[in-house]
TORPA-4810 file (N, C-alpha, C, O; in nm, 3 decimals):
<nodes>
NODE_1_0.082_-0.119_0.000_0.000_0.000_0.000_0.087_0.126_0.000_0.051_0.228_-0.059_M
NODE_2_0.202_0.117_0.066_0.292_0.231_0.070_0.344_0.262_-0.069_0.355_0.378_-0.108_V
NODE_3_0.375_0.157_-0.145_0.423_0.178_-0.282_0.315_0.243_-0.369_0.343_0.330_-0.451_R
NODE_4_0.193_0.199_-0.349_0.083_0.256_-0.426_0.066_0.404_-0.392_0.038_0.485_-0.480_F
NODE_5_0.082_0.439_-0.264_0.073_0.579_-0.222_0.186_0.660_-0.286_0.164_0.774_-0.327_K
NODE_6_0.306_0.602_-0.293_0.418_0.672_-0.358_0.389_0.697_-0.505_0.424_0.802_-0.559_R
NODE_7_0.326_0.600_-0.571_0.291_0.618_-0.712_0.193_0.733_-0.728_0.205_0.813_-0.821_L
NODE_8_0.096_0.740_-0.639_-0.002_0.849_-0.647_0.064_0.983_-0.618_0.033_1.083_-0.682_L
NODE_9_0.155_0.985_-0.520_0.222_1.109_-0.484_0.314_1.158_-0.596_0.330_1.279_-0.614_D
NODE_10_0.373_1.065_-0.671_0.465_1.106_-0.777_0.391_1.148_-0.903_0.454_1.197_-0.997_S
NODE_11_0.261_1.129_-0.907_0.183_1.175_-1.021_0.167_1.072_-1.131_0.116_1.105_-1.238_G
NODE_12_0.210_0.950_-1.107_0.194_0.845_-1.209_0.049_0.798_-1.213_-0.025_0.807_-1.114_L
NODE_13_0.011_0.748_-1.326_-0.127_0.702_-1.346_-0.145_0.564_-1.281_-0.084_0.468_-1.327_E
NODE_14_-0.225_0.552_-1.176_-0.241_0.423_-1.107_-0.319_0.320_-1.189_-0.307_0.200_-1.164_P
NODE_15_-0.398_0.365_-1.284_-0.479_0.272_-1.364_-0.391_0.179_-1.447_-0.425_0.063_-1.467_E
NODE_16_-0.279_0.231_-1.495_-0.187_0.149_-1.574_-0.134_0.035_-1.490_-0.130_-0.080_-1.535_I
NODE_17_-0.092_0.065_-1.368_-0.037_-0.038_-1.280_-0.144_-0.137_-1.235_-0.117_-0.256_-1.221_Y
NODE_18_-0.265_-0.087_-1.215_-0.373_-0.176_-1.175_-0.408_-0.273_-1.286_-0.430_-0.392_-1.261_F
NODE_19_-0.413_-0.224_-1.410_-0.445_-0.315_-1.522_-0.333_-0.417_-1.541_-0.361_-0.532_-1.575_T
NODE_20_-0.207_-0.377_-1.521_-0.097_-0.473_-1.529_-0.108_-0.577_-1.418_-0.084_-0.696_-1.440_K
NODE_21_-0.145_-0.532_-1.299_-0.164_-0.623_-1.186_-0.275_-0.724_-1.216_-0.258_-0.844_-1.191_Y
NODE_22_-0.387_-0.678_-1.269_-0.498_-0.767_-1.303_-0.457_-0.865_-1.411_-0.493_-0.983_-1.405_V
NODE_23_-0.382_-0.820_-1.510_-0.335_-0.907_-1.618_-0.243_-1.017_-1.562_-0.254_-1.134_-1.601_H
NODE_24_-0.153_-0.980_-1.473_-0.062_-1.079_-1.413_-0.140_-1.179_-1.329_-0.112_-1.299_-1.336_I
NODE_25_-0.237_-1.133_-1.252_-0.316_-1.224_-1.168_-0.397_-1.323_-1.252_-0.408_-1.440_-1.216_M
NODE_26_-0.453_-1.277_-1.364_-0.527_-1.368_-1.452_-0.434_-1.473_-1.512_-0.471_-1.590_-1.524_K
NODE_27_-0.313_-1.432_-1.549_-0.216_-1.526_-1.603_-0.175_-1.630_-1.499_-0.159_-1.748_-1.532_G
NODE_28_-0.158_-1.587_-1.374_-0.124_-1.681_-1.268_-0.237_-1.780_-1.240_-0.211_-1.897_-1.213_L
NODE_29_-0.360_-1.734_-1.248_-0.474_-1.824_-1.227_-0.481_-1.928_-1.337_-0.508_-2.045_-1.309_Q
NODE_30_-0.457_-1.888_-1.462_-0.459_-1.983_-1.573_-0.348_-2.086_-1.558_-0.368_-2.204_-1.582_A
NODE_31_-0.230_-2.040_-1.517_-0.118_-2.131_-1.495_-0.148_-2.228_-1.382_-0.115_-2.346_-1.391_T
NODE_32_-0.211_-2.179_-1.279_-0.245_-2.263_-1.165_-0.342_-2.373_-1.206_-0.327_-2.489_-1.166_S
NODE_33_-0.442_-2.338_-1.287_-0.538_-2.438_-1.332_-0.472_-2.541_-1.424_-0.503_-2.660_-1.416_H
NODE_34_-0.383_-2.496_-1.509_-0.312_-2.589_-1.597_-0.224_-2.684_-1.517_-0.215_-2.802_-1.547_R
NODE_35_-0.158_-2.631_-1.414_-0.073_-2.715_-1.332_-0.155_-2.818_-1.255_-0.114_-2.933_-1.241_F
NODE_36_-0.271_-2.778_-1.205_-0.359_-2.874_-1.136_-0.405_-2.983_-1.231_-0.411_-3.100_-1.193_R
NODE_37_-0.439_-2.946_-1.354_-0.480_-3.045_-1.452_-0.363_-3.140_-1.484_-0.383_-3.260_-1.498_A
NODE_38_-0.243_-3.084_-1.494_-0.124_-3.166_-1.519_-0.102_-3.265_-1.405_-0.076_-3.383_-1.429_F
NODE_39_-0.112_-3.218_-1.281_-0.095_-3.307_-1.167_-0.201_-3.416_-1.165_-0.171_-3.532_-1.137_L
NODE_40_-0.325_-3.379_-1.194_-0.433_-3.479_-1.199_-0.406_-3.584_-1.305_-0.429_-3.703_-1.282_G
NODE_41_-0.359_-3.541_-1.420_-0.329_-3.635_-1.528_-0.214_-3.729_-1.489_-0.222_-3.849_-1.514_L
NODE_42_-0.110_-3.676_-1.430_0.003_-3.758_-1.389_-0.038_-3.859_-1.282_0.003_-3.975_-1.288_I
NODE_43_-0.118_-3.816_-1.186_-0.164_-3.907_-1.081_-0.252_-4.016_-1.140_-0.241_-4.132_-1.101_I
NODE_44_-0.339_-3.979_-1.233_-0.426_-4.078_-1.298_-0.344_-4.180_-1.376_-0.370_-4.300_-1.367_T
NODE_45_-0.245_-4.135_-1.451_-0.160_-4.227_-1.528_-0.085_-4.320_-1.434_-0.071_-4.440_-1.462_I
NODE_46_-0.035_-4.267_-1.323_0.038_-4.349_-1.226_-0.051_-4.456_-1.165_-0.010_-4.572_-1.153_T
NODE_47_-0.172_-4.419_-1.127_-0.264_-4.515_-1.066_-0.305_-4.622_-1.166_-0.312_-4.740_-1.131_I
NODE_48_-0.333_-4.582_-1.289_-0.371_-4.681_-1.391_-0.256_-4.777_-1.419_-0.279_-4.897_-1.434_V
NODE_49_-0.134_-4.726_-1.426_-0.018_-4.813_-1.447_0.002_-4.909_-1.332_0.034_-5.026_-1.353_G
NODE_50_-0.016_-4.861_-1.209_-0.002_-4.947_-1.092_-0.108_-5.056_-1.092_-0.078_-5.173_-1.065_F
NODE_51_-0.232_-5.019_-1.121_-0.340_-5.119_-1.123_-0.319_-5.221_-1.235_-0.347_-5.340_-1.216_L
NODE_52_-0.269_-5.177_-1.349_-0.242_-5.271_-1.458_-0.132_-5.369_-1.421_-0.141_-5.488_-1.450_A
NODE_53_-0.027_-5.319_-1.356_0.080_-5.410_-1.316_0.033_-5.506_-1.206_0.073_-5.622_-1.204_S
NODE_54_-0.050_-5.458_-1.116_-0.104_-5.547_-1.013_-0.194_-5.654_-1.075_-0.195_-5.768_-1.030_M
NODE_55_-0.270_-5.616_-1.178_-0.355_-5.713_-1.247_-0.269_-5.822_-1.311_-0.303_-5.940_-1.306_Y
NODE_56_-0.157_-5.781_-1.372_-0.069_-5.879_-1.434_-0.010_-5.974_-1.331_0.001_-6.094_-1.355_K
NODE_57_0.029_-5.921_-1.216_0.087_-6.005_-1.112_-0.017_-6.103_-1.058_0.013_-6.221_-1.040_V
NODE_58_-0.138_-6.054_-1.034_-0.244_-6.142_-0.982_-0.282_-6.247_-1.086_-0.302_-6.363_-1.052_V
NODE_59_-0.291_-6.207_-1.213_-0.324_-6.304_-1.318_-0.215_-6.409_-1.331_-0.246_-6.527_-1.351_A
NODE_60_-0.089_-6.370_-1.320_0.020_-6.466_-1.327_0.018_-6.559_-1.207_0.046_-6.678_-1.220_A
NODE_61_-0.015_-6.507_-1.092_-0.021_-6.590_-0.971_-0.135_-6.691_-0.981_-0.120_-6.806_-0.940_E
NODE_62_-0.248_-6.648_-1.036_-0.362_-6.740_-1.052_-0.333_-6.846_-1.158_-0.386_-6.958_-1.151_L
NODE_63_-0.250_-6.811_-1.255_-0.216_-6.907_-1.360_-0.109_-7.006_-1.315_-0.077_-7.100_-1.386_A
NODE_64_-0.055_-6.983_-1.197_0.046_-7.075_-1.144_0.188_-7.041_-1.182_0.278_-7.122_-1.161_G
NODE_65_0.210_-6.924_-1.239_0.345_-6.882_-1.278_0.415_-6.828_-1.153_0.356_-6.753_-1.076_I
NODE_66_0.540_-6.868_-1.135_0.615_-6.822_-1.018_0.655_-6.676_-1.039_0.730_-6.644_-1.131_D
NODE_67_0.606_-6.589_-0.954_0.635_-6.447_-0.968_0.753_-6.403_-0.882_0.788_-6.285_-0.883_T
NODE_68_0.814_-6.494_-0.809_0.926_-6.457_-0.722_1.043_-6.403_-0.803_1.104_-6.304_-0.764_F
NODE_69_1.074_-6.466_-0.915_1.186_-6.419_-0.997_1.156_-6.283_-1.058_1.246_-6.200_-1.074_M
NODE_70_1.031_-6.259_-1.094_0.994_-6.130_-1.151_1.009_-6.019_-1.048_1.061_-5.912_-1.078_T
NODE_71_0.963_-6.046_-0.927_0.976_-5.946_-0.820_1.122_-5.922_-0.787_1.163_-5.809_-0.763_V
NODE_72_1.200_-6.028_-0.784_1.342_-6.014_-0.756_1.410_-5.930_-0.864_1.497_-5.849_-0.832_E
NODE_73_1.373_-5.949_-0.988_1.430_-5.871_-1.097_1.393_-5.724_-1.084_1.476_-5.636_-1.107_L
NODE_74_1.269_-5.697_-1.048_1.225_-5.558_-1.033_1.300_-5.491_-0.919_1.346_-5.377_-0.933_V
NODE_75_1.313_-5.558_-0.807_1.382_-5.500_-0.691_1.529_-5.477_-0.723_1.583_-5.372_-0.689_V
NODE_76_1.593_-5.570_-0.787_1.734_-5.551_-0.820_1.752_-5.439_-0.922_1.850_-5.365_-0.915_S
NODE_77_1.661_-5.426_-1.017_1.669_-5.316_-1.114_1.649_-5.182_-1.045_1.717_-5.084_-1.076_S
NODE_78_1.556_-5.178_-0.952_1.530_-5.055_-0.878_1.651_-5.016_-0.795_1.689_-4.899_-0.792_L
NODE_79_1.710_-5.112_-0.727_1.829_-5.083_-0.647_1.945_-5.039_-0.735_2.024_-4.953_-0.696_L
NODE_80_1.957_-5.098_-0.852_2.063_-5.058_-0.944_2.043_-4.913_-0.990_2.139_-4.837_-0.998_F
NODE_81_1.917_-4.876_-1.019_1.890_-4.740_-1.063_1.913_-4.638_-0.951_1.960_-4.527_-0.976_L
NODE_82_1.879_-4.677_-0.829_1.895_-4.584_-0.718_2.039_-4.562_-0.677_2.078_-4.450_-0.644_L
NODE_83_2.119_-4.668_-0.679_2.254_-4.659_-0.626_2.363_-4.665_-0.732_2.481_-4.673_-0.698_F
NODE_84_2.326_-4.660_-0.859_2.427_-4.666_-0.965_2.489_-4.530_-0.990_2.576_-4.517_-1.076_A
</nodes>
């Protein structure tokens, strides 16, 4: 508010600054909505991928396929990626 008072005291047109402020705020709101949509999309893709992989594991287990080696491969690959 002090800065705005200084602008008025110096004789500058406050309407110009107000319209720039409104323009910036609208741009930030649009960016915020896009970011929320992006996060929602990423979370949805992650959940669908997790459910699909769980379906494959359950289907393999019901079919009698040994999933121990698959899990061991995944864990070792994950550890390699984390500590390599």
